[in-house]
PLY file of the C-alpha trace (Angstrom):
ply
format ascii 1.0
element vertex 80
property float x
property float y
property float z
element edge 79
property int vertex1
property int vertex2
end_header
108.57 144.48 137.06
105.70 144.49 134.61
106.67 143.77 130.98
105.61 147.45 129.91
108.17 149.19 132.58
110.83 147.28 130.97
112.85 149.55 128.72
114.55 147.85 125.67
118.19 148.78 124.78
117.63 150.39 122.01
120.34 151.71 119.46
118.67 154.62 118.50
118.62 155.91 122.15
122.42 156.27 122.04
122.70 158.17 118.52
122.46 161.98 118.51
119.77 163.20 116.18
122.16 163.83 113.14
123.54 159.94 113.63
119.90 158.92 113.43
119.50 160.76 110.30
122.54 159.51 108.83
121.92 155.97 109.73
118.24 155.75 108.45
119.43 157.33 105.43
122.21 154.50 104.81
120.15 152.09 106.00
117.54 153.07 103.34
119.90 153.14 100.48
121.57 149.49 101.45
117.73 148.39 101.55
117.28 149.70 97.72
120.46 148.18 96.68
119.68 144.82 98.51
116.59 144.74 96.51
118.73 144.89 93.29
121.42 142.77 94.32
119.15 140.14 95.89
121.41 140.09 98.93
120.93 141.58 102.69
124.60 141.43 103.69
125.04 145.02 103.29
121.95 145.87 105.31
123.28 143.69 108.29
126.68 145.38 107.88
125.34 148.69 108.02
123.17 147.66 111.26
126.18 146.28 112.80
128.14 149.38 112.20
125.74 151.56 113.72
125.43 149.32 116.91
128.61 149.61 117.54
128.73 153.77 117.31
125.54 153.31 119.66
127.66 151.14 122.03
130.49 153.58 122.03
128.12 156.50 122.43
126.75 154.71 125.58
129.91 154.76 127.51
129.88 158.15 129.45
133.06 160.44 128.26
133.91 157.80 125.79
133.80 160.04 122.39
135.30 163.04 124.23
138.32 161.17 125.05
138.59 159.66 121.80
138.37 163.13 120.32
140.71 164.59 122.71
143.42 161.98 122.12
142.88 162.31 118.47
143.39 165.88 118.88
146.57 165.28 120.88
148.05 162.95 117.82
146.88 165.59 115.45
148.74 168.45 117.12
151.82 166.36 117.05
151.42 165.61 113.63
150.87 161.88 113.83
147.63 162.24 111.95
146.08 164.43 109.38
0 1
1 2
2 3
3 4
4 5
5 6
6 7
7 8
8 9
9 10
10 11
11 12
12 13
13 14
14 15
15 16
16 17
17 18
18 19
19 20
20 21
21 22
22 23
23 24
24 25
25 26
26 27
27 28
28 29
29 30
30 31
31 32
32 33
33 34
34 35
35 36
36 37
37 38
38 39
39 40
40 41
41 42
42 43
43 44
44 45
45 46
46 47
47 48
48 49
49 50
50 51
51 52
52 53
53 54
54 55
55 56
56 57
57 58
58 59
59 60
60 61
61 62
62 63
63 64
64 65
65 66
66 67
67 68
68 69
69 70
70 71
71 72
72 73
73 74
74 75
75 76
76 77
77 78
78 79
């Protein structure tokens, strides 16, 4: 397979348009803050959180299954 035929695993491919916008807004905020605080830790934590979300989104049916279970718990009064 040629190099240009290999598709990189891009986290943004697994985020909805709304999630991409939220991720980029959060990332920009943390980048601005890291300049003030002279620490990139919050930037790395932001990226790691969104990588986790993208990974969950990449599993077919996962999000729907989680919401289904959540709604069952909510209906039973276990969560609010």
